C-alpha positions in Angstrom: 0.1 -0.2 0.1 0.9 3.3 -1.0 2.6 5.2 2.1 1.0 7.7 4.6 1.1 11.3 6.1 1.9 9.0 9.4 4.7 6.9 7.7 6.7 9.6 6.9 6.1 11.5 9.7 7.4 8.2 11.3 10.2 7.8 8.8 11.2 11.8 9.6 11.6 11.1 13.6 13.0 7.8 13.0 16.2 9.6 10.6 16.0 12.6 13.1 16.8 10.0 16.3 20.0 8.8 14.0 21.3 11.9 13.0 21.3 12.7 16.5 23.0 9.9 17.6 25.6 10.3 14.8 26.3 13.6 16.6 26.2 13.6 20.2 26.4 10.4 22.5 23.0 10.0 24.3 24.8 10.0 27.3 25.6 13.8 27.1 21.7 14.8 27.3 22.3 18.6 26.8 24.2 17.5 23.6 21.9 15.2 22.1 19.4 17.4 22.9 20.7 20.3 20.9 21.5 17.7 18.1 17.8 16.8 17.7 16.9 20.4 17.9 19.4 21.2 14.6 17.3 18.7 12.7 20.2 18.1 10.4 18.4 15.6 8.3 16.3 15.0 4.9 13.0 14.8 5.4 10.4 12.9 3.1 8.3 16.3 3.6 10.7 18.7 2.7 12.5 21.6 4.1 11.9 21.0 8.2 13.2 22.9 11.0 11.7 23.1 14.6 10.5 26.5 16.1 11.1 27.9 19.5 9.1 25.6 21.2 10.0 22.3 19.2 7.1 22.2 16.8 7.8 21.9 13.3 8.5 25.1 10.5 7.4 23.3 7.3 5.2 23.6 4.1 2.0 22.4 4.3 0.2 21.1 1.8 -3.7 21.1 -0.2 -4.2 17.9 -0.9 -7.5 15.8 -2.8 -8.0 11.9 -2.9 -7.4 10.6 -6.1 -7.6 6.8 -7.1 -4.6 5.0 -7.9 -5.1 1.5 -9.6 -7.3 0.1 -7.1 -5.9 2.5 -4.2 -7.3 5.8 -3.0 -4.3 8.1 -2.1 -3.9 11.7 -1.4 -2.6 13.8 -4.2 -0.3 17.2 -3.8 -2.3 19.6 -5.4 -1.1 23.1 -4.1 1.1 24.2 -1.2 -0.5 26.2 1.2 2.0 27.6 3.2 5.6 27.4 2.9 7.9 27.6 6.1 4.6 27.4 8.3 5.2 27.8 12.1 2.5 27.1 14.9 0.3 29.9 15.6 0.9 29.9 19.3 5.0 29.6 19.2 4.9 32.7 20.7 3.2 32.3 23.4 5.1 29.3 24.0 8.1 29.9 27.2 10.3 27.2 25.8 
């Protein structure tokens, strides 16, 4: 079956952790946190970085459900927002 957005997020999470492990020891918690925050990996969702509140800054897409063969899937038809961060980042004290 075709991968879902949940599969993409899981893939990105695994690659984020692997990139951080490559830069810092998990025993050095502060260095490991900094390596995670750097988000130095190639996301399947395009450009990816963390906002000040640790939510992703990413492109948001408009999709439509289409049938490909016997499978219904989401097809990207436009980019709704580029480098979009959540609306509450400035209210977070992180």
